[in-house]
C-alpha positions in Angstrom: 15.3 145.8 86.8 18.7 145.0 88.7 20.3 148.1 90.3 23.9 148.3 89.2 25.8 148.6 92.3 29.5 148.1 90.8 29.1 151.3 88.4 29.3 154.6 90.0 28.5 156.3 87.2 25.4 154.7 86.6 22.5 156.7 89.0 19.6 154.0 88.4 17.6 153.2 90.9 14.8 154.0 93.6 15.7 157.1 95.6 13.6 158.6 98.9 13.7 162.3 98.1 12.7 165.6 99.6 9.7 167.7 97.6 12.4 170.0 96.0 14.0 167.2 94.6 10.8 165.5 93.4 9.4 168.7 91.7 12.7 169.2 89.9 12.9 165.6 88.5 9.1 165.9 87.8 10.0 169.4 85.6 12.5 167.6 83.8 10.3 164.8 82.8 7.5 163.7 80.4 4.9 162.0 82.2 2.9 159.9 80.0 0.8 157.9 82.6 -0.6 158.8 86.2 -2.4 156.5 88.7 -4.0 157.7 91.8 -3.2 155.1 94.5 -5.2 156.7 97.4 -4.8 158.8 100.2 -3.2 161.4 97.8 -0.3 159.6 96.9 0.2 159.1 92.8 2.6 157.1 90.9 3.6 159.1 87.7 5.3 157.3 84.7 7.1 158.8 81.8 10.7 159.6 80.9 13.5 161.9 81.7 16.4 162.4 79.5 14.7 159.6 77.1 15.0 156.9 80.1 12.1 155.7 82.0 11.2 157.3 85.4 8.6 156.9 87.9 8.1 159.1 90.5 6.0 159.1 93.7 3.7 161.8 94.6 3.4 161.5 98.5 1.8 165.4 99.6 0.8 164.1 102.7 4.1 162.7 103.7 7.8 164.2 104.1 9.4 162.0 101.7 8.8 161.6 97.7 10.0 158.6 95.8 11.9 158.8 92.3 13.1 155.6 90.4 15.1 156.4 87.6 17.0 154.1 84.8 20.0 155.8 83.2 20.2 153.0 80.6 23.7 152.7 81.5 24.5 156.3 80.7 25.7 158.9 83.5 23.5 161.8 82.6 25.2 164.3 85.1 
């Protein structure tokens, strides 16, 4: 996927987030699959607002990862 950097209303892309933002996104998502990566890290895949979402659960670190695809729609 190419991240759109010209359309400010498109929030697609990768974000390094704190636990609260990770937990909120996880709660808003329907997880379809999870992959254990070792060291407590897991990747969760599913949908959020009908669009694909990947979440990196990193319980031993300070940052978590969220990759969202908004399909060109502003979901705010």
